[in-house]
N, C-alpha and C positions, 0 to 999 in steps of 0.2 A: 495396536491392541492389546487387549486383556483377558485372561481368558476368565471366566466366571464357572464355578462347580454348579450344577444345575441337578436336583434332585426330583424323583420325577416318581410320583405311586401311579399303580391302574391295575385295572382287575382285565381280563380276559376272562368273556363269558362261554362255554365249552357244554355240550349238552351233557356231561356230568356234573354241572356249577358250576359255579364263579371260579377261577384261581387268581387271587394277589399276589402281585409280585413288586419290586421296584426297582430304579436303574438310578446311578449316578453318570453324568455327562460333563463335559467341558462344552464351553459355548465362547467364541472369540467375537469379541465383539470390541466398536467404538461407546465406552459406557456413559453415559451423561444422564439426569435425572429424569427429562423431557420420554427420551426415548427406552432407553432400559425394560423398560416391561414390554411394550410393542415387541422389542426385538425379541425375548425370552417368549414370550406367548407366539409370535410366528414360528419360529423353530422348536419350538413343542407340538405347533402342528404337524411342520416335515417331520419330525421324528414319528407321532402317531401315522402318519400315511408309511410310511416308513414300513416300520412294526405292523401295521394290519395287514401291508402285502405280504408277510413272512407267514404268515398265521395260518392253519390248516383253512379248509373248505369249512364255513359253518361255526367259524369263530368268531367272536368280536369281541372288538378294541375299547376299554373307556377307562380316558384319565380322568383319574380322581382327585389328585391336588399335585401341583408343582411350585419346588419355590428357589431363588437362585443364590448361593453366597455372596455376598457383596465384597469381600474382601480378596485381592486379588492373588491366585496359585502360581507360584512360580516354577 
């Protein structure tokens, strides 16, 4: 398994307007050219679901962009 660093930018819609933020985190998976994007996309969806559940009622999360560094992090 390789650890890949993923950067995600997102906005949280609040009653007072949007709040822009970003996070970096590691994904662990077997890297192959055929599955790389699908694995990352699935992990982003899981992350967004978890993050949305942490938000106060009435706030909504929107993923703006994400990318994964292809170099291995040791």
